[in-house]
N, C-alpha and C positions, 0 to 999 in steps of 0.2 A: 764409595770408599777410596780415599787417596793413599797412595803409599808414603812412608815417612819421608823419603827424599825429596818429594813434591812440596812437603810442608816446610822442611828446613831448607832456606835457600842458600844462606852463606853465614859463616861467623863473622862477627864485627870486632875487628883489632883496633883498639884505642888506647890511649894512656889510662882513662876511667875503667874500661872493661879489664884492662890487665890487673889493675888495683883490686878489682872485685874478684879476680881469681883466687886471692887468699882468703876470701870468705866463701868459697866454693860457689861463686856466682859467674855464670857464663852468659854472654850476649849474642844473639843471633837475629839475623833478618829473616822473616818468616812470611808465609803466604798471607796476604790480607784478609782472607776468608777463614784462617784457620782460628780455632777458639783455644782456650788454655789446656783443655782436656787433651785435645789432638796434639798439641805442641808437646805436652808432658810424654804422651805415648810415642811419638816420634823420636824424641831425645833419648827416652829409655831403650828403645829398639836399635837405633843407630849407634849409640855408643856404649850401650850395656851399663848404664848406671841407674841409681835411684833418685828420682826428683821429688824434692819436698815441696816446691812451690814455683808459681810460673806468674811473672808480672809482664803484661803487655801494654804497648803504647802505640798509636798510630802516628807517625811522622809526616809532617807536611813537607812536600818537595819545595826545594830552594826556588826563588825566583831567578832567572838569568837572564841576560840581555846580551844582544849582539847587535851594535849600532841602535837604530830605532826599534828593531823587533825585540819584543820581550816575551818570554815563555816560562814554563815552569818545570822543573824535573819532576819526574813521577813520585807520588806519595807512597810510603811503605810502611810495613809494621815492624816493630822491634819487639823481642822476646828476651827478658832477663830470667834465665832459669837457676833456681838455687837447688843444690845437691844436698842430700842428707849427710850428716856427720860420718856415717859408716860407708858411704859409697866411695868407690875409687875415683881419681880425678880422669878427666878427658884427655886421652893422650895427645889429640890434635894440638892443643894449646900449650902442651908442656914445653916444647922447644922454643917458644916466643917470650919467655919471661925474662 
């Protein structure tokens, strides 16, 4: 059993994720092995909110080169979490709007 802070790695702060906050959607980078139910439980315990739905996607790492050498950044998993209408907002994101 993993602890919630091992599942949720970091929040993702982009223009699109800031727009989604008005629809009660928050975006996180999560552990690649975590499933939707684990992500839901982790967000509910860390932030004390009610989660309605979780969408996940595997993001492929970008190709990078330096001179003739090429490599790839690590691949990662992204989760978009939708909160219920009666749930409170996540305070962590409130100052960034």
